[in-house]
C-alpha positions as CSV (number, residue, x, y, z in Angstrom):
1,M,14.1,21.2,-16.7
2,F,11.2,19.7,-14.9
3,N,8.8,21.8,-17.0
4,V,9.9,25.1,-15.5
5,G,9.1,23.9,-12.0
6,Q,5.5,23.0,-12.9
7,A,5.9,19.2,-13.2
8,G,8.3,16.3,-12.8
9,L,9.6,13.9,-15.5
10,T,6.8,11.3,-15.2
11,F,3.7,11.8,-17.3
12,W,0.7,9.6,-16.7
13,A,-0.3,9.2,-20.3
14,P,-1.5,7.8,-22.6
15,N,-5.0,6.7,-21.8
16,I,-5.4,3.5,-23.9
17,N,-8.6,2.1,-22.6
18,L,-11.0,1.2,-25.4
19,F,-13.9,3.5,-26.2
20,R,-16.3,0.6,-25.5
21,D,-19.4,2.5,-24.8
22,P,-20.3,5.8,-26.5
23,R,-21.5,7.4,-23.3
24,W,-18.2,7.2,-21.5
25,G,-17.1,10.6,-20.4
26,R,-13.4,9.9,-20.8
27,G,-13.7,8.2,-24.2
28,Q,-12.5,11.6,-25.6
29,E,-9.1,10.9,-24.1
30,T,-8.6,7.6,-25.9
31,P,-7.6,6.6,-29.5
32,G,-10.9,4.9,-30.1
33,E,-12.7,1.6,-30.0
34,D,-10.3,-0.7,-31.9
35,P,-7.6,-2.7,-30.1
36,M,-5.2,-2.7,-33.1
37,L,-5.5,1.1,-33.5
38,A,-5.2,1.7,-29.7
39,S,-2.1,-0.5,-29.6
40,A,-0.4,1.3,-32.5
41,Y,-1.2,4.6,-30.9
42,A,0.2,3.5,-27.6
43,V,3.5,2.4,-29.1
44,Q,4.1,5.6,-31.0
45,Y,2.9,7.8,-28.1
46,V,5.2,6.1,-25.6
47,R,8.2,5.9,-27.8
48,G,7.8,9.6,-28.8
49,L,7.5,10.7,-25.2
50,Q,10.2,8.5,-23.8
51,E,12.9,8.0,-26.4
52,L,12.2,9.6,-29.8
53,P,15.6,9.5,-31.5
54,G,15.3,12.9,-33.1
55,I,14.7,14.5,-29.7
56,H,17.5,12.6,-28.1
57,D,19.9,13.6,-30.9
58,A,19.0,17.3,-30.8
59,A,19.1,17.5,-27.0
60,R,22.3,15.5,-26.4
61,Q,24.6,17.7,-28.6
62,D,28.0,16.7,-27.3
63,D,26.8,14.0,-25.0
64,D,28.3,10.7,-25.9
65,D,26.0,8.7,-23.6
66,D,24.5,6.0,-25.9
67,D,22.6,4.2,-23.1
68,D,19.5,3.0,-24.9
69,D,17.8,2.4,-21.5
70,A,17.8,6.1,-20.7
71,L,14.6,8.1,-20.7
72,M,13.8,11.6,-21.6
73,V,10.5,11.4,-19.6
74,S,8.6,8.4,-18.3
75,A,5.3,7.6,-20.0
76,C,2.5,5.7,-18.2
77,C,0.0,3.5,-19.9
78,K,-3.4,3.6,-18.1
79,H,-5.8,2.4,-16.8
80,F,-5.0,-1.3,-16.5
81,T,-7.6,-2.7,-17.1
82,A,-11.3,-2.8,-18.4
83,Y,-11.9,0.7,-17.1
84,D,-14.4,2.6,-19.2
85,L,-17.2,3.5,-16.9
86,D,-17.1,6.6,-14.6
87,M,-20.5,7.3,-13.3
88,W,-23.6,5.6,-14.7
89,R,-26.8,5.0,-12.7
90,Q,-25.7,3.3,-9.4
91,F,-22.3,2.4,-10.8
92,A,-19.2,4.5,-10.1
93,R,-15.6,3.7,-11.1
94,Y,-14.7,3.4,-7.4
95,N,-17.1,0.5,-6.8
96,F,-17.7,-1.0,-10.2
97,N,-16.9,-4.6,-10.8
98,A,-16.1,-5.2,-14.5
99,V,-17.1,-8.7,-15.2
100,V,-15.2,-9.6,-18.3
101,S,-14.8,-13.0,-20.1
102,Q,-11.4,-14.3,-20.7
103,Q,-12.2,-14.1,-24.4
104,D,-12.9,-10.4,-24.3
105,L,-9.9,-9.7,-22.1
106,E,-7.6,-11.4,-24.5
107,D,-8.6,-10.0,-27.8
108,T,-10.2,-6.6,-26.8
109,Y,-9.2,-5.1,-23.5
110,Q,-5.6,-6.3,-23.1
111,P,-3.9,-5.8,-26.6
112,P,-3.3,-2.0,-26.2
113,F,-1.5,-2.6,-22.9
114,R,0.4,-5.5,-24.2
115,G,1.6,-3.4,-27.2
116,C,2.3,-0.5,-24.9
117,I,4.7,-2.7,-22.8
118,Q,6.2,-5.0,-25.4
119,Q,6.6,-2.6,-28.4
120,G,6.3,0.8,-26.7
121,K,8.6,-0.1,-23.7
122,A,6.5,2.0,-21.3
123,S,8.3,2.6,-18.0
124,C,5.0,3.0,-16.0
125,L,1.7,1.2,-15.8
126,M,-1.3,2.5,-13.9
127,C,-3.8,0.1,-12.4
128,S,-7.4,1.2,-12.5
129,Y,-10.0,1.9,-9.8
130,N,-12.4,-0.8,-10.8
131,E,-12.5,-4.4,-9.9
132,V,-11.9,-7.0,-12.6
133,N,-14.0,-10.1,-12.0
134,G,-14.3,-9.4,-8.3
135,V,-10.7,-8.3,-7.6
136,P,-9.6,-4.7,-7.5
137,A,-7.2,-4.1,-10.4
138,C,-4.5,-2.7,-8.0
139,A,-4.8,-5.7,-5.8
140,N,-5.0,-8.2,-8.6
141,E,-1.8,-10.3,-8.4
142,E,-2.7,-12.3,-11.5
143,L,-3.3,-9.2,-13.6
144,L,-0.2,-7.3,-12.5
145,G,1.9,-10.4,-12.8
146,L,0.7,-10.9,-16.4
147,A,2.3,-7.5,-17.3
148,R,5.6,-8.2,-15.6
149,D,6.1,-11.9,-16.0
150,K,4.5,-12.7,-19.4
151,W,4.7,-9.3,-21.2
152,G,8.1,-8.4,-19.7
153,F,7.1,-5.0,-18.2
154,K,10.1,-3.2,-16.8
155,G,9.1,-0.1,-14.8
156,Y,6.9,0.9,-11.9
157,I,3.2,0.3,-11.3
158,T,1.2,3.1,-9.8
159,S,-2.3,3.2,-8.6
160,D,-4.8,5.6,-10.0
161,C,-5.3,8.5,-7.5
162,D,-6.6,7.1,-4.2
163,A,-7.3,3.7,-5.8
164,V,-5.7,2.0,-2.8
165,A,-8.2,3.7,-0.5
166,T,-11.1,2.4,-2.6
167,V,-9.9,-1.2,-2.1
168,F,-11.0,-0.7,1.6
169,E,-13.5,2.2,1.5
170,Y,-15.7,1.4,-1.5
171,Q,-15.0,-2.1,-2.6
172,K,-14.7,-3.6,0.9
173,Y,-12.2,-6.0,-0.6
174,A,-9.9,-5.5,2.4
175,K,-11.0,-5.8,6.0
176,S,-8.8,-3.0,7.2
177,R,-6.7,-0.1,5.8
178,E,-3.6,-2.0,6.5
179,D,-4.9,-5.1,4.7
180,A,-5.5,-2.9,1.7
181,V,-1.9,-1.7,1.7
182,A,-0.7,-5.2,2.1
183,A,-2.9,-6.5,-0.7
184,V,-1.7,-4.0,-3.4
185,L,2.0,-4.4,-2.5
186,K,1.8,-8.1,-2.6
187,A,0.0,-7.9,-5.9
188,G,2.9,-6.0,-7.4
189,M,1.9,-2.3,-7.2
190,D,4.8,0.0,-6.3
191,I,3.4,3.4,-5.5
192,N,0.1,5.0,-4.6
193,C,-1.1,8.2,-6.0
194,G,-2.5,9.9,-2.9
195,T,-1.7,9.8,0.8
196,F,-3.3,6.5,1.8
197,M,-0.1,4.4,1.9
198,L,1.8,7.3,3.4
199,R,-0.6,7.1,6.4
200,Y,-1.1,3.3,6.7
201,T,2.0,1.5,5.5
202,E,3.9,1.9,8.7
203,S,1.2,0.4,10.8
204,A,0.8,-2.4,8.2
205,I,4.5,-3.2,8.7
206,K,4.2,-3.2,12.5
207,Q,1.2,-5.6,12.2
208,G,3.3,-7.9,10.1
209,K,1.1,-7.6,7.0
210,V,3.7,-6.0,4.8
211,K,7.0,-7.8,4.3
212,E,10.4,-6.1,3.7
213,E,10.9,-7.8,0.4
214,D,7.6,-6.2,-0.9
215,L,9.0,-2.8,0.0
216,D,12.4,-3.6,-1.5
217,R,10.8,-4.6,-4.8
218,A,8.7,-1.5,-5.0
219,L,11.7,0.8,-4.2
220,L,13.8,-1.0,-6.7
221,N,11.3,-0.5,-9.5
222,L,10.8,3.2,-8.5
223,F,14.5,4.0,-8.2
224,T,15.3,2.2,-11.4
225,V,13.1,4.5,-13.4
226,Q,14.5,7.6,-11.6
227,L,18.0,6.4,-12.6
228,R,16.9,6.0,-16.2
229,L,15.6,9.6,-16.1
230,G,19.1,10.8,-14.9
231,L,17.8,12.2,-11.6
232,F,21.0,11.1,-9.9
233,D,23.4,12.5,-12.6
234,G,24.1,15.8,-11.0
235,D,22.9,19.3,-11.9
236,P,20.1,18.8,-14.5
237,I,21.0,22.1,-16.2
238,R,24.3,20.4,-17.3
239,G,22.5,17.2,-18.4
240,R,21.4,16.1,-21.8
241,F,18.2,18.1,-21.7
242,G,19.4,21.0,-19.6
243,K,19.0,23.5,-22.4
244,L,15.3,22.8,-23.0
245,G,12.9,25.3,-21.5
246,A,9.8,27.5,-22.1
247,K,11.3,28.8,-25.4
248,D,11.1,25.3,-26.8
249,V,7.3,25.0,-26.4
250,C,5.5,27.5,-28.5
251,T,7.9,27.4,-31.5
252,P,6.8,27.9,-35.0
253,E,7.4,24.2,-35.6
254,H,5.2,23.2,-32.7
255,K,2.4,25.6,-33.8
256,A,2.6,24.1,-37.3
257,L,2.3,20.6,-35.8
258,A,-0.8,21.7,-33.8
259,L,-2.4,22.9,-37.1
260,E,-1.5,19.8,-39.0
261,A,-2.9,17.6,-36.2
262,A,-6.2,19.5,-36.4
263,R,-6.3,19.3,-40.2
264,Q,-5.7,15.5,-40.1
265,G,-8.2,14.9,-37.4
266,I,-11.3,16.7,-38.8
267,V,-13.8,14.2,-40.3
268,L,-16.2,15.0,-43.1
269,L,-19.3,13.0,-42.3
270,K,-21.7,14.2,-45.0
271,N,-21.3,16.3,-48.1
272,D,-24.4,16.2,-50.3
273,K,-24.0,17.1,-53.9
274,K,-20.4,18.2,-53.2
275,F,-21.6,21.2,-51.3
276,L,-18.2,21.8,-49.8
277,P,-15.8,23.3,-50.4
278,L,-17.1,26.8,-50.6
279,N,-15.6,29.2,-53.1
280,R,-13.6,31.8,-51.1
281,D,-13.3,34.1,-54.2
282,I,-17.0,35.0,-54.6
283,G,-17.1,37.2,-51.6
284,A,-20.2,35.5,-50.0
285,S,-21.3,36.4,-46.5
286,L,-21.0,33.8,-43.8
287,A,-23.1,33.5,-40.6
288,V,-21.7,31.4,-37.7
289,I,-24.3,30.1,-35.2
290,G,-24.0,28.1,-32.1
291,P,-22.8,27.9,-28.5
292,M,-19.3,26.5,-29.3
293,A,-18.6,28.9,-32.2
294,A,-17.0,31.7,-30.2
295,T,-15.3,29.8,-27.3
296,T,-11.6,29.6,-27.3
297,E,-11.7,26.5,-25.0
298,L,-11.3,23.9,-27.7
299,G,-9.4,21.3,-25.7
300,G,-10.9,18.3,-24.0
301,G,-10.0,16.6,-20.7
302,Y,-6.4,17.0,-19.5
303,S,-5.6,19.3,-22.4
304,G,-2.7,21.7,-21.9
305,I,-2.4,25.5,-22.1
306,P,-2.6,26.7,-25.7
307,C,0.1,28.9,-27.2
308,T,-2.6,31.1,-28.7
309,S,-6.4,31.1,-28.0
310,T,-8.6,31.5,-31.0
311,S,-12.2,30.3,-31.6
312,L,-13.8,28.6,-34.6
313,Y,-15.4,31.9,-35.4
314,D,-12.0,33.6,-35.4
315,G,-10.6,31.0,-37.8
316,L,-13.5,31.3,-40.2
317,G,-13.3,35.1,-40.0
318,E,-9.8,35.0,-41.6
319,F,-11.4,33.5,-44.7
320,A,-14.8,35.2,-45.0
321,E,-15.0,38.8,-46.2
322,R,-18.3,39.3,-44.4
323,I,-19.1,37.3,-41.3
324,S,-21.7,37.5,-38.5
325,Y,-22.4,35.6,-35.3
326,A,-25.3,34.6,-33.1
327,F,-25.0,32.2,-30.2
328,G,-28.4,30.6,-30.5
329,C,-27.9,28.8,-27.2
330,H,-26.2,30.5,-24.3
331,D,-24.2,27.4,-23.6
332,V,-23.8,23.8,-24.6
333,P,-26.6,22.5,-22.3
334,C,-28.9,24.8,-24.2
335,D,-31.8,24.8,-21.8
336,S,-33.4,27.9,-23.4
337,D,-34.5,28.9,-26.9
338,D,-34.5,32.6,-26.2
339,G,-31.6,33.1,-28.5
340,F,-33.2,31.3,-31.5
341,A,-34.9,34.3,-33.0
342,E,-31.6,36.3,-33.3
343,A,-29.9,33.2,-34.7
344,I,-32.6,32.6,-37.3
345,N,-32.5,36.3,-38.4
346,T,-28.7,36.2,-38.7
347,A,-28.9,33.1,-40.8
348,K,-31.5,34.6,-43.1
349,Q,-29.2,37.5,-44.0
350,A,-26.2,35.4,-44.9
351,D,-25.3,33.6,-48.1
352,F,-23.9,30.6,-46.2
353,V,-24.4,29.4,-42.6
354,V,-22.1,27.3,-40.4
355,I,-23.8,25.9,-37.3
356,V,-21.5,24.8,-34.5
357,A,-23.1,22.4,-32.1
358,G,-22.2,19.3,-30.1
359,L,-20.5,18.6,-26.8
360,D,-18.0,20.2,-24.3
361,T,-16.6,19.0,-21.0
362,T,-19.9,20.0,-19.2
363,Q,-21.4,17.0,-21.0
364,E,-18.5,14.5,-21.0
365,T,-15.5,14.3,-18.7
366,E,-13.9,12.4,-15.9
367,D,-16.6,11.2,-13.4
368,H,-19.3,12.2,-15.8
369,D,-20.8,9.8,-18.4
370,R,-23.6,10.8,-20.7
371,V,-27.1,9.4,-20.5
372,S,-28.1,10.3,-24.1
373,L,-26.4,10.3,-27.5
374,L,-28.6,13.2,-28.8
375,L,-27.4,16.8,-29.0
376,P,-27.8,18.4,-25.5
377,G,-30.9,20.3,-24.6
378,K,-32.5,22.3,-27.4
379,Q,-29.5,22.1,-29.8
380,M,-31.3,19.9,-32.2
381,D,-34.2,22.4,-32.5
382,L,-31.7,25.2,-33.0
383,V,-30.0,23.3,-35.8
384,S,-33.2,22.5,-37.6
385,S,-34.7,26.0,-37.2
386,V,-31.6,27.7,-38.6
387,A,-31.4,25.2,-41.4
388,D,-35.0,25.8,-42.4
389,A,-34.5,29.5,-42.4
390,S,-31.3,29.6,-44.4
391,K,-31.4,30.6,-48.1
392,N,-28.9,27.8,-48.9
393,P,-28.3,24.5,-47.2
394,V,-26.2,24.8,-44.1
395,I,-22.9,23.3,-42.8
396,L,-23.1,21.6,-39.4
397,V,-19.9,21.4,-37.3
398,L,-19.9,19.0,-34.4
399,T,-17.6,19.4,-31.4
400,G,-16.8,17.0,-28.6
401,G,-15.1,13.7,-28.2
402,G,-18.0,11.3,-28.0
403,P,-20.3,9.9,-30.7
404,L,-23.7,11.7,-31.4
405,D,-26.9,10.5,-32.9
406,V,-27.3,13.2,-35.6
407,S,-29.7,11.0,-37.8
408,F,-32.0,14.0,-38.1
409,A,-29.2,16.0,-39.7
410,E,-28.1,13.2,-41.9
411,R,-31.6,13.0,-43.3
412,N,-32.2,16.7,-43.6
413,E,-31.5,18.0,-47.2
414,Q,-31.2,21.5,-45.8
415,I,-28.1,20.3,-43.9
416,A,-25.7,19.7,-46.8
417,S,-22.5,19.0,-45.0
418,I,-21.5,17.7,-41.5
419,L,-18.0,18.0,-40.1
420,W,-16.8,16.5,-36.8
421,V,-13.9,18.5,-35.3
422,G,-13.7,16.8,-31.9
423,Y,-11.6,18.9,-29.6
424,P,-9.3,20.4,-32.2
425,G,-7.2,22.6,-29.9
426,E,-5.7,26.0,-30.5
427,A,-5.4,25.7,-34.3
428,G,-8.9,24.2,-34.8
429,G,-10.4,27.4,-36.1
430,K,-7.9,27.8,-38.9
431,A,-8.0,24.1,-39.8
432,L,-11.8,24.1,-40.0
433,A,-11.7,27.2,-42.3
434,E,-9.1,25.7,-44.5
435,I,-11.3,22.6,-45.0
436,I,-14.6,24.5,-45.5
437,F,-12.9,26.8,-48.1
438,G,-11.0,24.1,-49.9
439,E,-7.5,24.8,-48.9
440,F,-7.2,21.4,-47.3
441,N,-8.8,18.2,-48.5
442,P,-10.3,16.4,-45.4
443,A,-9.1,12.9,-44.8
444,G,-10.0,12.1,-41.1
445,R,-11.7,8.9,-40.2
446,L,-13.9,8.1,-37.2
447,P,-12.1,6.1,-34.5
448,M,-15.4,4.8,-33.1
449,T,-18.9,3.7,-34.1
450,W,-21.6,6.4,-33.9
451,Y,-24.7,4.6,-32.6
452,P,-28.3,5.6,-32.7
453,E,-30.0,6.8,-29.5
454,A,-31.6,3.4,-29.0
455,F,-28.2,2.1,-28.0
456,T,-28.6,3.8,-24.6
457,N,-31.0,1.0,-23.7
458,V,-27.9,-1.3,-23.5
459,P,-26.7,-1.4,-19.9
460,M,-23.3,0.5,-19.7
461,N,-22.1,-1.9,-17.0
462,D,-22.4,-4.9,-19.4
463,M,-18.8,-5.5,-20.5
464,S,-19.5,-8.2,-23.1
465,M,-18.2,-7.4,-26.5
466,R,-19.9,-10.2,-28.5
467,A,-23.5,-10.0,-29.5
468,D,-26.0,-12.3,-27.8
469,P,-29.3,-12.5,-29.7
470,S,-30.9,-14.7,-27.0
471,R,-31.0,-11.7,-24.7
472,G,-31.3,-8.9,-27.3
473,Y,-27.8,-7.8,-26.8
474,P,-26.4,-6.2,-30.0
475,G,-22.6,-6.4,-29.1
476,R,-20.2,-3.5,-29.0
477,T,-17.8,-1.7,-31.5
478,Y,-17.7,-2.4,-35.2
479,R,-16.0,-5.8,-34.6
480,F,-19.0,-7.3,-32.9
481,Y,-22.0,-4.8,-33.1
482,T,-24.9,-6.1,-35.1
483,G,-27.3,-3.2,-34.9
484,S,-27.8,-0.1,-37.0
485,R,-25.3,2.7,-37.2
486,V,-25.4,6.5,-37.7
487,Y,-21.8,6.3,-38.9
488,G,-19.5,3.4,-38.9
489,F,-15.9,3.0,-37.6
490,G,-13.5,4.4,-40.2
491,H,-16.2,6.5,-41.9
492,G,-14.8,9.7,-43.4
493,L,-15.3,11.5,-46.7
494,S,-13.1,13.6,-48.9
495,Y,-13.5,16.1,-51.6
496,S,-12.0,13.5,-53.9
497,D,-13.3,10.0,-54.8
498,F,-10.8,7.1,-54.6
499,S,-10.4,3.7,-56.1
500,Y,-8.2,0.9,-54.8
501,N,-6.2,-2.0,-56.2
502,F,-4.3,-4.9,-54.6
503,L,-0.9,-4.8,-56.3
504,S,0.7,-7.6,-54.4
505,A,-0.9,-9.9,-51.9
506,P,-0.4,-13.6,-51.1
507,S,-3.1,-16.0,-52.1
508,K,-2.0,-18.4,-49.4
509,I,0.2,-18.2,-46.3
510,S,1.9,-21.0,-44.5
511,L,2.0,-20.9,-40.8
512,S,5.8,-21.6,-41.1
513,R,6.2,-18.2,-42.9
514,I,3.6,-15.9,-41.7
515,V,4.6,-12.3,-42.0
516,K,3.7,-10.7,-45.4
517,D,3.5,-7.3,-46.9
518,V,0.3,-6.4,-48.8
519,D,0.9,-3.8,-51.4
520,V,-2.0,-1.5,-52.3
521,S,-2.5,1.4,-54.7
522,V,-5.0,4.2,-54.3
523,T,-6.0,6.5,-57.1
524,N,-7.3,10.0,-56.5
525,L,-10.2,10.4,-58.9
526,G,-10.8,14.0,-58.0
527,D,-9.5,17.5,-58.8
528,L,-7.8,18.1,-55.5
529,D,-4.6,16.7,-54.1
530,G,-4.8,15.5,-50.5
531,S,-4.0,12.9,-47.9
532,H,-6.0,9.7,-47.7
533,V,-6.1,7.0,-45.0
534,I,-6.0,3.5,-46.4
535,M,-7.6,1.0,-44.0
536,L,-7.0,-2.7,-44.5
537,F,-9.7,-5.0,-42.9
538,A,-9.9,-8.7,-42.6
539,R,-12.9,-11.1,-42.3
540,G,-12.3,-14.6,-41.3
541,P,-14.2,-17.9,-41.8
542,K,-17.1,-18.3,-39.4
543,V,-16.0,-21.6,-38.0
544,V,-15.7,-20.6,-34.3
545,E,-18.3,-18.9,-32.2
546,G,-17.5,-15.4,-31.3
547,S,-15.3,-14.5,-34.3
548,P,-15.3,-10.8,-35.2
549,E,-17.6,-9.5,-38.0
550,T,-14.4,-7.8,-39.3
551,Q,-11.3,-6.4,-37.8
552,L,-8.7,-3.8,-38.7
553,V,-5.4,-5.2,-39.9
554,G,-3.5,-2.0,-40.5
555,F,-3.7,1.5,-42.0
556,S,-1.5,4.0,-43.8
557,R,-2.0,7.7,-44.5
558,V,-0.6,8.7,-47.9
559,H,-0.5,11.9,-49.8
560,T,-2.3,11.6,-53.1
561,I,-2.1,13.7,-56.3
562,S,-5.2,14.5,-58.4
563,N,-5.9,11.8,-61.0
564,K,-2.8,9.8,-60.0
565,S,-2.1,6.6,-58.1
566,T,-0.1,6.3,-54.9
567,E,1.3,3.0,-53.5
568,T,1.8,1.8,-50.0
569,S,2.5,-1.4,-48.1
570,I,0.7,-2.7,-45.0
571,L,2.3,-5.5,-42.9
572,V,0.1,-8.5,-42.3
573,D,1.0,-10.9,-39.5
574,P,-1.8,-13.5,-39.4
575,C,-1.1,-14.6,-35.9
576,E,-1.4,-11.0,-34.7
577,H,-3.9,-9.5,-37.2
578,L,-6.2,-12.4,-38.3
579,S,-6.5,-14.2,-35.0
580,F,-9.0,-13.8,-32.1
581,A,-9.6,-15.4,-28.8
582,D,-11.8,-18.5,-28.1
583,K,-14.0,-18.8,-25.1
584,Q,-11.1,-19.9,-22.9
585,G,-9.1,-16.8,-23.8
586,K,-6.7,-18.6,-26.1
587,R,-5.6,-17.0,-29.3
588,I,-6.7,-19.0,-32.4
589,L,-6.1,-18.6,-36.1
590,P,-8.7,-20.4,-38.2
591,L,-7.4,-22.2,-41.2
592,G,-9.0,-21.5,-44.6
593,S,-10.1,-18.4,-46.5
594,H,-9.7,-15.0,-45.0
595,T,-10.9,-11.9,-46.9
596,L,-8.8,-8.8,-47.0
597,S,-10.6,-5.6,-48.0
598,V,-9.7,-2.0,-48.8
599,G,-12.8,0.0,-49.5
600,D,-14.9,-2.1,-51.8
601,V,-12.0,-4.2,-53.2
602,E,-11.4,-7.6,-51.7
603,H,-8.7,-10.2,-51.9
604,V,-8.9,-13.8,-50.5
605,V,-5.9,-15.3,-48.8
606,S,-5.9,-18.9,-47.5
607,I,-4.2,-19.8,-44.2
608,Q,-2.7,-23.3,-44.6
609,I,-0.3,-25.7,-43.0
610,Y,2.3,-27.0,-45.5
């Protein structure tokens, strides 16, 4: 109980801010740049953490309590809202004013939080450090009231850590510390992470700035969640989850889940002439090069303690009969090339070469945004030098959570394959080896756009999503970006080719009956079985300024059999999936023809009133 004394029953996750700018150091924590995807992620994350029926059923055993309001743990959707800049030039998250149009708030920044509350039933909401249109998020009565009064939030609202202090100390929004306390309580915040309110609430009460009803409301919200967690139900050892402990963490089932997550998340970005998979049976030698190849720290920000610690090199070593290693760069910043000669010599002696390059948390993390999208330091030179020296084309493996401009590798014929593993966790080495040697058919898709380095000329503090040609602004994310891409949102290759077909899709939809299933079949045209992610996009009529270029409607991961077809259904709710916001922040659904697409197959559906 209480995580063996190491934590309570409230967990401040998930982070569902959109990965709006590729330089953001905390983008690695998020599900990506798309509001529909982030919302779906938030719903499943929160429901799984708070109330997954399978966990409840297993843990209750003889408990007859069927209270659907009960919580296993309390999940917290953060950071509300428009927080996606930590430290860039003169802007820091503590003093940054996110100037956001009502249009962008409605159809980009807010949907993940709305879904987290309305469908996920989150019991906690965290307000962010930044200001939103001149008002600190934690002191923004309109913003916090939107969550409670319009979206029906039932739970407690916490500040990010010391965010109440920033209202006075950094943002100068409040004239005194007591005014800051009064402002956040009046706005609807319930508890402060930190000691600021502990130190200044009493004096705020004595000065008449904090009313008793504000304290009562905050306490009611806080105690209600504690009651739902069963904290007043007696000895927790005798409670519904009393038998859970350390033995339930590193179980074979959980280790298998970590492996499956790593397998599903790895993205094959390039595979010229079907270079991968390698044939494990020929006994070829393998050289592994790069600063991230031998580290066992394969988790990103806020990652937990792994059950077992293995490196990518260790994982590949289980599959290769002969394997060698050279670091090339001493570390990820790669400020020196004094390890290049050994790396080149090691590569020359091997039949195949895997180069592991990319990012770690020295380059992207909380309070640290990137300034470049290129590989750090001399990593690009290392990759090119080793590729030139290798007797066969090489495999480039990229680590890290943020997008990289690897145009040089995409163009280089000596770099046959590129894989993005992100932060794959404890099972990343095995998952990578399984994919490289063909035991698992890759199916991961990019959750964000990979921009060219020129995108760093776009000011990170510009929160506008829509492109504005009049000022040379290219827009952001695949929904609005009009510039060139290294790789697009949803990009991801497989060892198989696929074809698609719309089996059943409406040709017209009346606004009086709007929810429809779209049935799709996918055919695996390759020799390997494997999972495949079907992504359904929509493109609407360009009748209103600011409409998205395209937007994700839904997705479905299915298992496919070689040379056979698999069917799936994706729910289409036009009001939810085909609409967008106008300049006033009102949702609109244009009448007329909307084009649904899966891969290169399209279907036109007409939205009508009849």
